mmCIF file of the N, C-alpha and C atoms, coordinates in Angstrom:
data_MODEL
# 
_entry.id   MODEL 
# 
loop_
_atom_site.group_PDB 
_atom_site.id 
_atom_site.type_symbol 
_atom_site.label_atom_id 
_atom_site.label_alt_id 
_atom_site.label_comp_id 
_atom_site.label_asym_id 
_atom_site.label_entity_id 
_atom_site.label_seq_id 
_atom_site.pdbx_PDB_ins_code 
_atom_site.Cartn_x 
_atom_site.Cartn_y 
_atom_site.Cartn_z 
_atom_site.occupancy 
_atom_site.B_iso_or_equiv 
_atom_site.pdbx_formal_charge 
_atom_site.auth_seq_id 
_atom_site.auth_comp_id 
_atom_site.auth_asym_id 
_atom_site.auth_atom_id 
_atom_site.pdbx_PDB_model_num 
ATOM 1   N N  . MET A 1 1  ? 10.757  14.838 7.437  1.00 0.00 ? 1  MET A N  1 
ATOM 2   C CA . MET A 1 1  ? 9.760   15.115 8.443  1.00 0.00 ? 1  MET A CA 1 
ATOM 3   C C  . MET A 1 1  ? 9.767   13.978 9.449  1.00 0.00 ? 1  MET A C  1 
ATOM 4   N N  . GLN A 1 2  ? 9.440   14.293 10.687 1.00 0.00 ? 2  GLN A N  1 
ATOM 5   C CA . GLN A 1 2  ? 9.316   13.289 11.731 1.00 0.00 ? 2  GLN A CA 1 
ATOM 6   C C  . GLN A 1 2  ? 7.963   13.404 12.404 1.00 0.00 ? 2  GLN A C  1 
ATOM 7   N N  . VAL A 1 3  ? 7.464   12.278 12.879 1.00 0.00 ? 3  VAL A N  1 
ATOM 8   C CA . VAL A 1 3  ? 6.269   12.255 13.703 1.00 0.00 ? 3  VAL A CA 1 
ATOM 9   C C  . VAL A 1 3  ? 6.681   11.643 15.044 1.00 0.00 ? 3  VAL A C  1 
ATOM 10  N N  . THR A 1 4  ? 6.331   12.328 16.112 1.00 0.00 ? 4  THR A N  1 
ATOM 11  C CA . THR A 1 4  ? 6.581   11.830 17.464 1.00 0.00 ? 4  THR A CA 1 
ATOM 12  C C  . THR A 1 4  ? 5.226   11.681 18.132 1.00 0.00 ? 4  THR A C  1 
ATOM 13  N N  . PHE A 1 5  ? 5.039   10.573 18.825 1.00 0.00 ? 5  PHE A N  1 
ATOM 14  C CA . PHE A 1 5  ? 3.762   10.363 19.499 1.00 0.00 ? 5  PHE A CA 1 
ATOM 15  C C  . PHE A 1 5  ? 3.957   9.578  20.785 1.00 0.00 ? 5  PHE A C  1 
ATOM 16  N N  . ARG A 1 6  ? 2.985   9.698  21.670 1.00 0.00 ? 6  ARG A N  1 
ATOM 17  C CA . ARG A 1 6  ? 2.994   9.002  22.954 1.00 0.00 ? 6  ARG A CA 1 
ATOM 18  C C  . ARG A 1 6  ? 1.740   8.137  23.017 1.00 0.00 ? 6  ARG A C  1 
ATOM 19  N N  . TYR A 1 7  ? 1.935   6.867  23.360 1.00 0.00 ? 7  TYR A N  1 
ATOM 20  C CA . TYR A 1 7  ? 0.803   5.949  23.402 1.00 0.00 ? 7  TYR A CA 1 
ATOM 21  C C  . TYR A 1 7  ? 0.934   4.986  24.571 1.00 0.00 ? 7  TYR A C  1 
ATOM 22  N N  . SER A 1 8  ? -0.187  4.361  24.912 1.00 0.00 ? 8  SER A N  1 
ATOM 23  C CA . SER A 1 8  ? -0.196  3.263  25.871 1.00 0.00 ? 8  SER A CA 1 
ATOM 24  C C  . SER A 1 8  ? -1.071  2.161  25.284 1.00 0.00 ? 8  SER A C  1 
ATOM 25  N N  . SER A 1 9  ? -0.911  0.966  25.836 1.00 0.00 ? 9  SER A N  1 
ATOM 26  C CA . SER A 1 9  ? -1.684  -0.166 25.335 1.00 0.00 ? 9  SER A CA 1 
ATOM 27  C C  . SER A 1 9  ? -1.783  -1.230 26.422 1.00 0.00 ? 9  SER A C  1 
ATOM 28  N N  . GLY A 1 10 ? -2.960  -1.785 26.592 1.00 0.00 ? 10 GLY A N  1 
ATOM 29  C CA . GLY A 1 10 ? -3.137  -2.885 27.536 1.00 0.00 ? 10 GLY A CA 1 
ATOM 30  C C  . GLY A 1 10 ? -2.643  -4.209 26.986 1.00 0.00 ? 10 GLY A C  1 
ATOM 31  N N  . ARG A 1 11 ? -2.239  -4.218 25.739 1.00 0.00 ? 11 ARG A N  1 
ATOM 32  C CA . ARG A 1 11 ? -1.725  -5.445 25.132 1.00 0.00 ? 11 ARG A CA 1 
ATOM 33  C C  . ARG A 1 11 ? -0.396  -5.828 25.773 1.00 0.00 ? 11 ARG A C  1 
ATOM 34  N N  . PRO A 1 12 ? -0.075  -7.116 25.795 1.00 0.00 ? 12 PRO A N  1 
ATOM 35  C CA . PRO A 1 12 ? 1.225   -7.550 26.316 1.00 0.00 ? 12 PRO A CA 1 
ATOM 36  C C  . PRO A 1 12 ? 2.369   -6.926 25.512 1.00 0.00 ? 12 PRO A C  1 
ATOM 37  N N  . THR A 1 13 ? 3.523   -6.813 26.130 1.00 0.00 ? 13 THR A N  1 
ATOM 38  C CA . THR A 1 13 ? 4.676   -6.191 25.476 1.00 0.00 ? 13 THR A CA 1 
ATOM 39  C C  . THR A 1 13 ? 5.214   -7.031 24.317 1.00 0.00 ? 13 THR A C  1 
ATOM 40  N N  . SER A 1 14 ? 4.712   -8.221 24.138 1.00 0.00 ? 14 SER A N  1 
ATOM 41  C CA . SER A 1 14 ? 5.128   -9.073 23.013 1.00 0.00 ? 14 SER A CA 1 
ATOM 42  C C  . SER A 1 14 ? 4.100   -9.058 21.872 1.00 0.00 ? 14 SER A C  1 
ATOM 43  N N  . GLN A 1 15 ? 2.997   -8.358 22.049 1.00 0.00 ? 15 GLN A N  1 
ATOM 44  C CA . GLN A 1 15 ? 1.919   -8.362 21.057 1.00 0.00 ? 15 GLN A CA 1 
ATOM 45  C C  . GLN A 1 15 ? 2.002   -7.118 20.167 1.00 0.00 ? 15 GLN A C  1 
ATOM 46  N N  . ALA A 1 16 ? 2.165   -7.348 18.863 1.00 0.00 ? 16 ALA A N  1 
ATOM 47  C CA . ALA A 1 16 ? 2.379   -6.260 17.906 1.00 0.00 ? 16 ALA A CA 1 
ATOM 48  C C  . ALA A 1 16 ? 1.080   -5.726 17.321 1.00 0.00 ? 16 ALA A C  1 
ATOM 49  N N  . PHE A 1 17 ? 1.157   -4.467 16.858 1.00 0.00 ? 17 PHE A N  1 
ATOM 50  C CA . PHE A 1 17 ? 0.095   -3.820 16.094 1.00 0.00 ? 17 PHE A CA 1 
ATOM 51  C C  . PHE A 1 17 ? 0.738   -2.701 15.297 1.00 0.00 ? 17 PHE A C  1 
ATOM 52  N N  . THR A 1 18 ? -0.007  -2.058 14.424 1.00 0.00 ? 18 THR A N  1 
ATOM 53  C CA . THR A 1 18 ? 0.520   -0.921 13.668 1.00 0.00 ? 18 THR A CA 1 
ATOM 54  C C  . THR A 1 18 ? -0.344  0.307  13.893 1.00 0.00 ? 18 THR A C  1 
ATOM 55  N N  . ILE A 1 19 ? 0.280   1.446  13.735 1.00 0.00 ? 19 ILE A N  1 
ATOM 56  C CA . ILE A 1 19 ? -0.431  2.721  13.729 1.00 0.00 ? 19 ILE A CA 1 
ATOM 57  C C  . ILE A 1 19 ? -0.128  3.353  12.376 1.00 0.00 ? 19 ILE A C  1 
ATOM 58  N N  . GLU A 1 20 ? -1.156  3.728  11.658 1.00 0.00 ? 20 GLU A N  1 
ATOM 59  C CA . GLU A 1 20 ? -0.994  4.324  10.329 1.00 0.00 ? 20 GLU A CA 1 
ATOM 60  C C  . GLU A 1 20 ? -1.319  5.810  10.397 1.00 0.00 ? 20 GLU A C  1 
ATOM 61  N N  . PHE A 1 21 ? -0.483  6.621  9.787  1.00 0.00 ? 21 PHE A N  1 
ATOM 62  C CA . PHE A 1 21 ? -0.747  8.045  9.610  1.00 0.00 ? 21 PHE A CA 1 
ATOM 63  C C  . PHE A 1 21 ? -1.087  8.221  8.139  1.00 0.00 ? 21 PHE A C  1 
ATOM 64  N N  . ARG A 1 22 ? -2.321  8.683  7.858  1.00 0.00 ? 22 ARG A N  1 
ATOM 65  C CA . ARG A 1 22 ? -2.811  8.793  6.491  1.00 0.00 ? 22 ARG A CA 1 
ATOM 66  C C  . ARG A 1 22 ? -3.238  10.223 6.190  1.00 0.00 ? 22 ARG A C  1 
ATOM 67  N N  . SER A 1 23 ? -3.051  10.628 4.958  1.00 0.00 ? 23 SER A N  1 
ATOM 68  C CA . SER A 1 23 ? -3.389  11.972 4.515  1.00 0.00 ? 23 SER A CA 1 
ATOM 69  C C  . SER A 1 23 ? -4.882  12.081 4.223  1.00 0.00 ? 23 SER A C  1 
ATOM 70  N N  . GLY A 1 24 ? -5.557  12.995 4.914  1.00 0.00 ? 24 GLY A N  1 
ATOM 71  C CA . GLY A 1 24 ? -6.941  13.336 4.599  1.00 0.00 ? 24 GLY A CA 1 
ATOM 72  C C  . GLY A 1 24 ? -8.020  12.479 5.219  1.00 0.00 ? 24 GLY A C  1 
ATOM 73  N N  . SER A 1 25 ? -7.870  11.154 5.197  1.00 0.00 ? 25 SER A N  1 
ATOM 74  C CA . SER A 1 25 ? -8.909  10.269 5.729  1.00 0.00 ? 25 SER A CA 1 
ATOM 75  C C  . SER A 1 25 ? -8.297  8.913  6.065  1.00 0.00 ? 25 SER A C  1 
ATOM 76  N N  . ALA A 1 26 ? -9.097  8.045  6.655  1.00 0.00 ? 26 ALA A N  1 
ATOM 77  C CA . ALA A 1 26 ? -8.632  6.699  7.032  1.00 0.00 ? 26 ALA A CA 1 
ATOM 78  C C  . ALA A 1 26 ? -8.253  5.852  5.826  1.00 0.00 ? 26 ALA A C  1 
ATOM 79  N N  . THR A 1 27 ? -8.669  6.264  4.630  1.00 0.00 ? 27 THR A N  1 
ATOM 80  C CA . THR A 1 27 ? -8.313  5.533  3.409  1.00 0.00 ? 27 THR A CA 1 
ATOM 81  C C  . THR A 1 27 ? -7.378  6.343  2.512  1.00 0.00 ? 27 THR A C  1 
ATOM 82  N N  . GLY A 1 28 ? -6.889  7.480  3.024  1.00 0.00 ? 28 GLY A N  1 
ATOM 83  C CA . GLY A 1 28 ? -6.002  8.350  2.243  1.00 0.00 ? 28 GLY A CA 1 
ATOM 84  C C  . GLY A 1 28 ? -4.605  7.765  2.079  1.00 0.00 ? 28 GLY A C  1 
ATOM 85  N N  . ALA A 1 29 ? -3.759  8.510  1.422  1.00 0.00 ? 29 ALA A N  1 
ATOM 86  C CA . ALA A 1 29 ? -2.385  8.070  1.169  1.00 0.00 ? 29 ALA A CA 1 
ATOM 87  C C  . ALA A 1 29 ? -1.658  7.785  2.479  1.00 0.00 ? 29 ALA A C  1 
ATOM 88  N N  . LEU A 1 30 ? -0.967  6.657  2.526  1.00 0.00 ? 30 LEU A N  1 
ATOM 89  C CA . LEU A 1 30 ? -0.227  6.247  3.713  1.00 0.00 ? 30 LEU A CA 1 
ATOM 90  C C  . LEU A 1 30 ? 1.059   7.070  3.825  1.00 0.00 ? 30 LEU A C  1 
ATOM 91  N N  . LEU A 1 31 ? 1.231   7.771  4.941  1.00 0.00 ? 31 LEU A N  1 
ATOM 92  C CA . LEU A 1 31 ? 2.416   8.594  5.179  1.00 0.00 ? 31 LEU A CA 1 
ATOM 93  C C  . LEU A 1 31 ? 3.463   7.848  6.006  1.00 0.00 ? 31 LEU A C  1 
ATOM 94  N N  . ALA A 1 32 ? 2.996   7.068  6.980  1.00 0.00 ? 32 ALA A N  1 
ATOM 95  C CA . ALA A 1 32 ? 3.889   6.299  7.849  1.00 0.00 ? 32 ALA A CA 1 
ATOM 96  C C  . ALA A 1 32 ? 3.084   5.187  8.486  1.00 0.00 ? 32 ALA A C  1 
ATOM 97  N N  . SER A 1 33 ? 3.754   4.086  8.798  1.00 0.00 ? 33 SER A N  1 
ATOM 98  C CA . SER A 1 33 ? 3.076   2.945  9.407  1.00 0.00 ? 33 SER A CA 1 
ATOM 99  C C  . SER A 1 33 ? 4.029   2.173  10.316 1.00 0.00 ? 33 SER A C  1 
ATOM 100 N N  . PRO A 1 34 ? 4.416   2.776  11.435 1.00 0.00 ? 34 PRO A N  1 
ATOM 101 C CA . PRO A 1 34 ? 5.342   2.080  12.324 1.00 0.00 ? 34 PRO A CA 1 
ATOM 102 C C  . PRO A 1 34 ? 4.679   0.894  13.026 1.00 0.00 ? 34 PRO A C  1 
ATOM 103 N N  . GLY A 1 35 ? 5.424   -0.178 13.147 1.00 0.00 ? 35 GLY A N  1 
ATOM 104 C CA . GLY A 1 35 ? 4.980   -1.309 13.935 1.00 0.00 ? 35 GLY A CA 1 
ATOM 105 C C  . GLY A 1 35 ? 5.309   -1.047 15.395 1.00 0.00 ? 35 GLY A C  1 
ATOM 106 N N  . LEU A 1 36 ? 4.386   -1.377 16.281 1.00 0.00 ? 36 LEU A N  1 
ATOM 107 C CA . LEU A 1 36 ? 4.551   -1.110 17.708 1.00 0.00 ? 36 LEU A CA 1 
ATOM 108 C C  . LEU A 1 36 ? 4.241   -2.364 18.511 1.00 0.00 ? 36 LEU A C  1 
ATOM 109 N N  . LEU A 1 37 ? 4.620   -2.338 19.769 1.00 0.00 ? 37 LEU A N  1 
ATOM 110 C CA . LEU A 1 37 ? 4.272   -3.402 20.704 1.00 0.00 ? 37 LEU A CA 1 
ATOM 111 C C  . LEU A 1 37 ? 3.433   -2.819 21.824 1.00 0.00 ? 37 LEU A C  1 
ATOM 112 N N  . GLY A 1 38 ? 2.614   -3.661 22.429 1.00 0.00 ? 38 GLY A N  1 
ATOM 113 C CA . GLY A 1 38 ? 1.846   -3.236 23.590 1.00 0.00 ? 38 GLY A CA 1 
ATOM 114 C C  . GLY A 1 38 ? 2.771   -2.753 24.694 1.00 0.00 ? 38 GLY A C  1 
ATOM 115 N N  . THR A 1 39 ? 2.235   -1.935 25.604 1.00 0.00 ? 39 THR A N  1 
ATOM 116 C CA . THR A 1 39 ? 3.033   -1.454 26.734 1.00 0.00 ? 39 THR A CA 1 
ATOM 117 C C  . THR A 1 39 ? 2.746   -2.255 27.995 1.00 0.00 ? 39 THR A C  1 
ATOM 118 N N  . GLY A 1 40 ? 1.773   -3.172 27.925 1.00 0.00 ? 40 GLY A N  1 
ATOM 119 C CA . GLY A 1 40 ? 1.469   -4.029 29.065 1.00 0.00 ? 40 GLY A CA 1 
ATOM 120 C C  . GLY A 1 40 ? 0.466   -3.463 30.048 1.00 0.00 ? 40 GLY A C  1 
ATOM 121 N N  . ASP A 1 41 ? 0.184   -2.173 29.964 1.00 0.00 ? 41 ASP A N  1 
ATOM 122 C CA . ASP A 1 41 ? -0.749  -1.530 30.893 1.00 0.00 ? 41 ASP A CA 1 
ATOM 123 C C  . ASP A 1 41 ? -1.204  -0.209 30.286 1.00 0.00 ? 41 ASP A C  1 
ATOM 124 N N  . TRP A 1 42 ? -2.463  0.132  30.468 1.00 0.00 ? 42 TRP A N  1 
ATOM 125 C CA . TRP A 1 42 ? -3.009  1.374  29.909 1.00 0.00 ? 42 TRP A CA 1 
ATOM 126 C C  . TRP A 1 42 ? -2.383  2.610  30.541 1.00 0.00 ? 42 TRP A C  1 
ATOM 127 N N  . ARG A 1 43 ? -1.734  2.456  31.697 1.00 0.00 ? 43 ARG A N  1 
ATOM 128 C CA . ARG A 1 43 ? -1.104  3.602  32.365 1.00 0.00 ? 43 ARG A CA 1 
ATOM 129 C C  . ARG A 1 43 ? 0.395   3.690  32.090 1.00 0.00 ? 43 ARG A C  1 
ATOM 130 N N  . THR A 1 44 ? 0.920   2.786  31.273 1.00 0.00 ? 44 THR A N  1 
ATOM 131 C CA . THR A 1 44 ? 2.336   2.797  30.904 1.00 0.00 ? 44 THR A CA 1 
ATOM 132 C C  . THR A 1 44 ? 2.461   3.345  29.486 1.00 0.00 ? 44 THR A C  1 
ATOM 133 N N  . TYR A 1 45 ? 3.136   4.480  29.352 1.00 0.00 ? 45 TYR A N  1 
ATOM 134 C CA . TYR A 1 45 ? 3.243   5.156  28.063 1.00 0.00 ? 45 TYR A CA 1 
ATOM 135 C C  . TYR A 1 45 ? 4.626   4.994  27.462 1.00 0.00 ? 45 TYR A C  1 
ATOM 136 N N  . HIS A 1 46 ? 4.685   4.924  26.142 1.00 0.00 ? 46 HIS A N  1 
ATOM 137 C CA . HIS A 1 46 ? 5.937   4.949  25.385 1.00 0.00 ? 46 HIS A CA 1 
ATOM 138 C C  . HIS A 1 46 ? 5.872   6.123  24.428 1.00 0.00 ? 46 HIS A C  1 
ATOM 139 N N  . GLU A 1 47 ? 7.013   6.780  24.230 1.00 0.00 ? 47 GLU A N  1 
ATOM 140 C CA . GLU A 1 47 ? 7.122   7.871  23.265 1.00 0.00 ? 47 GLU A CA 1 
ATOM 141 C C  . GLU A 1 47 ? 8.003   7.397  22.114 1.00 0.00 ? 47 GLU A C  1 
ATOM 142 N N  . ILE A 1 48 ? 7.522   7.561  20.892 1.00 0.00 ? 48 ILE A N  1 
ATOM 143 C CA . ILE A 1 48 ? 8.204   7.075  19.696 1.00 0.00 ? 48 ILE A CA 1 
ATOM 144 C C  . ILE A 1 48 ? 8.409   8.246  18.726 1.00 0.00 ? 48 ILE A C  1 
ATOM 145 N N  . THR A 1 49 ? 9.581   8.311  18.103 1.00 0.00 ? 49 THR A N  1 
ATOM 146 C CA . THR A 1 49 ? 9.832   9.241  17.007 1.00 0.00 ? 49 THR A CA 1 
ATOM 147 C C  . THR A 1 49 ? 10.095  8.413  15.766 1.00 0.00 ? 49 THR A C  1 
ATOM 148 N N  . TYR A 1 50 ? 9.409   8.756  14.692 1.00 0.00 ? 50 TYR A N  1 
ATOM 149 C CA . TYR A 1 50 ? 9.462   7.977  13.456 1.00 0.00 ? 50 TYR A CA 1 
ATOM 150 C C  . TYR A 1 50 ? 9.702   8.914  12.288 1.00 0.00 ? 50 TYR A C  1 
ATOM 151 N N  . ASN A 1 51 ? 10.647  8.578  11.417 1.00 0.00 ? 51 ASN A N  1 
ATOM 152 C CA . ASN A 1 51 ? 10.915  9.381  10.222 1.00 0.00 ? 51 ASN A CA 1 
ATOM 153 C C  . ASN A 1 51 ? 9.872   9.099  9.149  1.00 0.00 ? 51 ASN A C  1 
ATOM 154 N N  . VAL A 1 52 ? 9.387   10.157 8.527  1.00 0.00 ? 52 VAL A N  1 
ATOM 155 C CA . VAL A 1 52 ? 8.418   10.058 7.438  1.00 0.00 ? 52 VAL A CA 1 
ATOM 156 C C  . VAL A 1 52 ? 9.121   10.535 6.170  1.00 0.00 ? 52 VAL A C  1 
ATOM 157 N N  . ASP A 1 53 ? 9.222   9.675  5.163  1.00 0.00 ? 53 ASP A N  1 
ATOM 158 C CA . ASP A 1 53 ? 9.943   10.014 3.932  1.00 0.00 ? 53 ASP A CA 1 
ATOM 159 C C  . ASP A 1 53 ? 9.270   11.121 3.145  1.00 0.00 ? 53 ASP A C  1 
ATOM 160 N N  . SER A 1 54 ? 7.956   11.074 3.045  1.00 0.00 ? 54 SER A N  1 
ATOM 161 C CA . SER A 1 54 ? 7.239   12.114 2.310  1.00 0.00 ? 54 SER A CA 1 
ATOM 162 C C  . SER A 1 54 ? 5.932   12.400 3.036  1.00 0.00 ? 54 SER A C  1 
ATOM 163 N N  . GLY A 1 55 ? 5.551   13.630 2.995  1.00 0.00 ? 55 GLY A N  1 
ATOM 164 C CA . GLY A 1 55 ? 4.323   14.021 3.671  1.00 0.00 ? 55 GLY A CA 1 
ATOM 165 C C  . GLY A 1 55 ? 3.773   15.281 3.068  1.00 0.00 ? 55 GLY A C  1 
ATOM 166 N N  . PRO A 1 56 ? 2.686   15.781 3.612  1.00 0.00 ? 56 PRO A N  1 
ATOM 167 C CA . PRO A 1 56 ? 2.092   17.010 3.090  1.00 0.00 ? 56 PRO A CA 1 
ATOM 168 C C  . PRO A 1 56 ? 3.083   18.166 3.178  1.00 0.00 ? 56 PRO A C  1 
ATOM 169 N N  . THR A 1 57 ? 3.053   19.037 2.195  1.00 0.00 ? 57 THR A N  1 
ATOM 170 C CA . THR A 1 57 ? 3.929   20.207 2.190  1.00 0.00 ? 57 THR A CA 1 
ATOM 171 C C  . THR A 1 57 ? 3.197   21.454 2.665  1.00 0.00 ? 57 THR A C  1 
ATOM 172 N N  . ALA A 1 58 ? 1.918   21.323 2.940  1.00 0.00 ? 58 ALA A N  1 
ATOM 173 C CA . ALA A 1 58 ? 1.106   22.432 3.434  1.00 0.00 ? 58 ALA A CA 1 
ATOM 174 C C  . ALA A 1 58 ? 0.199   21.893 4.539  1.00 0.00 ? 58 ALA A C  1 
ATOM 175 N N  . THR A 1 59 ? -0.634  22.746 5.076  1.00 0.00 ? 59 THR A N  1 
ATOM 176 C CA . THR A 1 59 ? -1.575  22.318 6.102  1.00 0.00 ? 59 THR A CA 1 
ATOM 177 C C  . THR A 1 59 ? -2.473  21.229 5.542  1.00 0.00 ? 59 THR A C  1 
ATOM 178 N N  . ALA A 1 60 ? -2.610  20.129 6.284  1.00 0.00 ? 60 ALA A N  1 
ATOM 179 C CA . ALA A 1 60 ? -3.413  19.004 5.813  1.00 0.00 ? 60 ALA A CA 1 
ATOM 180 C C  . ALA A 1 60 ? -4.020  18.269 7.001  1.00 0.00 ? 60 ALA A C  1 
ATOM 181 N N  . SER A 1 61 ? -5.124  17.604 6.758  1.00 0.00 ? 61 SER A N  1 
ATOM 182 C CA . SER A 1 61 ? -5.723  16.729 7.770  1.00 0.00 ? 61 SER A CA 1 
ATOM 183 C C  . SER A 1 61 ? -4.977  15.408 7.760  1.00 0.00 ? 61 SER A C  1 
ATOM 184 N N  . ILE A 1 62 ? -4.735  14.862 8.945  1.00 0.00 ? 62 ILE A N  1 
ATOM 185 C CA . ILE A 1 62 ? -4.073  13.577 9.088  1.00 0.00 ? 62 ILE A CA 1 
ATOM 186 C C  . ILE A 1 62 ? -5.008  12.654 9.862  1.00 0.00 ? 62 ILE A C  1 
ATOM 187 N N  . ALA A 1 63 ? -5.232  11.468 9.325  1.00 0.00 ? 63 ALA A N  1 
ATOM 188 C CA . ALA A 1 63 ? -6.035  10.450 10.015 1.00 0.00 ? 63 ALA A CA 1 
ATOM 189 C C  . ALA A 1 63 ? -5.091  9.440  10.642 1.00 0.00 ? 63 ALA A C  1 
ATOM 190 N N  . VAL A 1 64 ? -5.427  8.997  11.835 1.00 0.00 ? 64 VAL A N  1 
ATOM 191 C CA . VAL A 1 64 ? -4.644  7.986  12.542 1.00 0.00 ? 64 VAL A CA 1 
ATOM 192 C C  . VAL A 1 64 ? -5.482  6.715  12.621 1.00 0.00 ? 64 VAL A C  1 
ATOM 193 N N  . VAL A 1 65 ? -4.909  5.602  12.150 1.00 0.00 ? 65 VAL A N  1 
ATOM 194 C CA . VAL A 1 65 ? -5.621  4.321  12.109 1.00 0.00 ? 65 VAL A CA 1 
ATOM 195 C C  . VAL A 1 65 ? -4.784  3.280  12.842 1.00 0.00 ? 65 VAL A C  1 
ATOM 196 N N  . PHE A 1 66 ? -5.387  2.585  13.807 1.00 0.00 ? 66 PHE A N  1 
ATOM 197 C CA . PHE A 1 66 ? -4.728  1.478  14.487 1.00 0.00 ? 66 PHE A CA 1 
ATOM 198 C C  . PHE A 1 66 ? -5.168  0.186  13.827 1.00 0.00 ? 66 PHE A C  1 
ATOM 199 N N  . ARG A 1 67 ? -4.223  -0.750 13.626 1.00 0.00 ? 67 ARG A N  1 
ATOM 200 C CA . ARG A 1 67 ? -4.545  -2.048 13.026 1.00 0.00 ? 67 ARG A CA 1 
ATOM 201 C C  . ARG A 1 67 ? -3.902  -3.166 13.840 1.00 0.00 ? 67 ARG A C  1 
ATOM 202 N N  . ALA A 1 68 ? -4.708  -4.203 14.070 1.00 0.00 ? 68 ALA A N  1 
ATOM 203 C CA . ALA A 1 68 ? -4.220  -5.405 14.752 1.00 0.00 ? 68 ALA A CA 1 
ATOM 204 C C  . ALA A 1 68 ? -4.965  -6.599 14.180 1.00 0.00 ? 68 ALA A C  1 
ATOM 205 N N  . GLY A 1 69 ? -4.417  -7.769 14.343 1.00 0.00 ? 69 GLY A N  1 
ATOM 206 C CA . GLY A 1 69 ? -4.992  -8.972 13.759 1.00 0.00 ? 69 GLY A CA 1 
ATOM 207 C C  . GLY A 1 69 ? -6.051  -9.637 14.609 1.00 0.00 ? 69 GLY A C  1 
ATOM 208 N N  . ASP A 1 70 ? -6.561  -8.942 15.618 1.00 0.00 ? 70 ASP A N  1 
ATOM 209 C CA . ASP A 1 70 ? -7.600  -9.520 16.465 1.00 0.00 ? 70 ASP A CA 1 
ATOM 210 C C  . ASP A 1 70 ? -8.618  -8.447 16.840 1.00 0.00 ? 70 ASP A C  1 
ATOM 211 N N  . GLY A 1 71 ? -9.598  -8.799 17.615 1.00 0.00 ? 71 GLY A N  1 
ATOM 212 C CA . GLY A 1 71 ? -10.654 -7.861 17.985 1.00 0.00 ? 71 GLY A CA 1 
ATOM 213 C C  . GLY A 1 71 ? -10.433 -7.180 19.321 1.00 0.00 ? 71 GLY A C  1 
ATOM 214 N N  . SER A 1 72 ? -9.238  -7.327 19.900 1.00 0.00 ? 72 SER A N  1 
ATOM 215 C CA . SER A 1 72 ? -8.945  -6.733 21.208 1.00 0.00 ? 72 SER A CA 1 
ATOM 216 C C  . SER A 1 72 ? -8.734  -5.224 21.103 1.00 0.00 ? 72 SER A C  1 
ATOM 217 N N  . ASP A 1 73 ? -8.905  -4.542 22.231 1.00 0.00 ? 73 ASP A N  1 
ATOM 218 C CA . ASP A 1 73 ? -8.550  -3.125 22.277 1.00 0.00 ? 73 ASP A CA 1 
ATOM 219 C C  . ASP A 1 73 ? -7.094  -2.983 21.886 1.00 0.00 ? 73 ASP A C  1 
ATOM 220 N N  . ILE A 1 74 ? -6.753  -1.881 21.207 1.00 0.00 ? 74 ILE A N  1 
ATOM 221 C CA . ILE A 1 74 ? -5.402  -1.763 20.666 1.00 0.00 ? 74 ILE A CA 1 
ATOM 222 C C  . ILE A 1 74 ? -4.552  -0.782 21.476 1.00 0.00 ? 74 ILE A C  1 
ATOM 223 N N  . ALA A 1 75 ? -4.882  0.495  21.449 1.00 0.00 ? 75 ALA A N  1 
ATOM 224 C CA . ALA A 1 75 ? -3.999  1.476  22.084 1.00 0.00 ? 75 ALA A CA 1 
ATOM 225 C C  . ALA A 1 75 ? -4.737  2.776  22.370 1.00 0.00 ? 75 ALA A C  1 
ATOM 226 N N  . ASP A 1 76 ? -4.100  3.591  23.183 1.00 0.00 ? 76 ASP A N  1 
ATOM 227 C CA . ASP A 1 76 ? -4.554  4.934  23.497 1.00 0.00 ? 76 ASP A CA 1 
ATOM 228 C C  . ASP A 1 76 ? -3.472  5.894  22.995 1.00 0.00 ? 76 ASP A C  1 
ATOM 229 N N  . LEU A 1 77 ? -3.847  6.812  22.138 1.00 0.00 ? 77 LEU A N  1 
ATOM 230 C CA . LEU A 1 77 ? -2.913  7.802  21.606 1.00 0.00 ? 77 LEU A CA 1 
ATOM 231 C C  . LEU A 1 77 ? -3.034  9.060  22.454 1.00 0.00 ? 77 LEU A C  1 
ATOM 232 N N  . ASP A 1 78 ? -1.963  9.400  23.173 1.00 0.00 ? 78 ASP A N  1 
ATOM 233 C CA . ASP A 1 78 ? -1.988  10.524 24.095 1.00 0.00 ? 78 ASP A CA 1 
ATOM 234 C C  . ASP A 1 78 ? -1.779  11.841 23.356 1.00 0.00 ? 78 ASP A C  1 
ATOM 235 N N  . TRP A 1 79 ? -0.740  11.918 22.487 1.00 0.00 ? 79 TRP A N  1 
ATOM 236 C CA . TRP A 1 79 ? -0.485  13.128 21.702 1.00 0.00 ? 79 TRP A CA 1 
ATOM 237 C C  . TRP A 1 79 ? 0.373   12.787 20.494 1.00 0.00 ? 79 TRP A C  1 
ATOM 238 N N  . ILE A 1 80 ? 0.385   13.721 19.519 1.00 0.00 ? 80 ILE A N  1 
ATOM 239 C CA . ILE A 1 80 ? 1.168   13.588 18.286 1.00 0.00 ? 80 ILE A CA 1 
ATOM 240 C C  . ILE A 1 80 ? 1.842   14.937 18.007 1.00 0.00 ? 80 ILE A C  1 
ATOM 241 N N  . ARG A 1 81 ? 3.095   14.891 17.501 1.00 0.00 ? 81 ARG A N  1 
ATOM 242 C CA . ARG A 1 81 ? 3.793   16.106 17.094 1.00 0.00 ? 81 ARG A CA 1 
ATOM 243 C C  . ARG A 1 81 ? 4.487   15.834 15.763 1.00 0.00 ? 81 ARG A C  1 
ATOM 244 N N  . PHE A 1 82 ? 4.294   16.702 14.807 1.00 0.00 ? 82 PHE A N  1 
ATOM 245 C CA . PHE A 1 82 ? 4.979   16.619 13.521 1.00 0.00 ? 82 PHE A CA 1 
ATOM 246 C C  . PHE A 1 82 ? 6.061   17.697 13.504 1.00 0.00 ? 82 PHE A C  1 
ATOM 247 N N  . SER A 1 83 ? 7.256   17.336 13.015 1.00 0.00 ? 83 SER A N  1 
ATOM 248 C CA . SER A 1 83 ? 8.330   18.336 12.961 1.00 0.00 ? 83 SER A CA 1 
ATOM 249 C C  . SER A 1 83 ? 9.182   18.095 11.725 1.00 0.00 ? 83 SER A C  1 
# 
């Protein structure tokens, strides 16, 4: 399975954070956790495709959690596609 998503971030392009895709809730089983970098501007978007080794085999709720080591704004998630 793959997850493709489009995001932007006001963080500098050298500043890292993670986006977690979790099954059912923000504390559910971790499906994927790609590390990302800021895009430098909220109007600059990047599209990422990430392979997921295991995931739900039927219809399921997916929670998206952003994590960073500071209190700054992290990112804007424009859209997500699972395939």
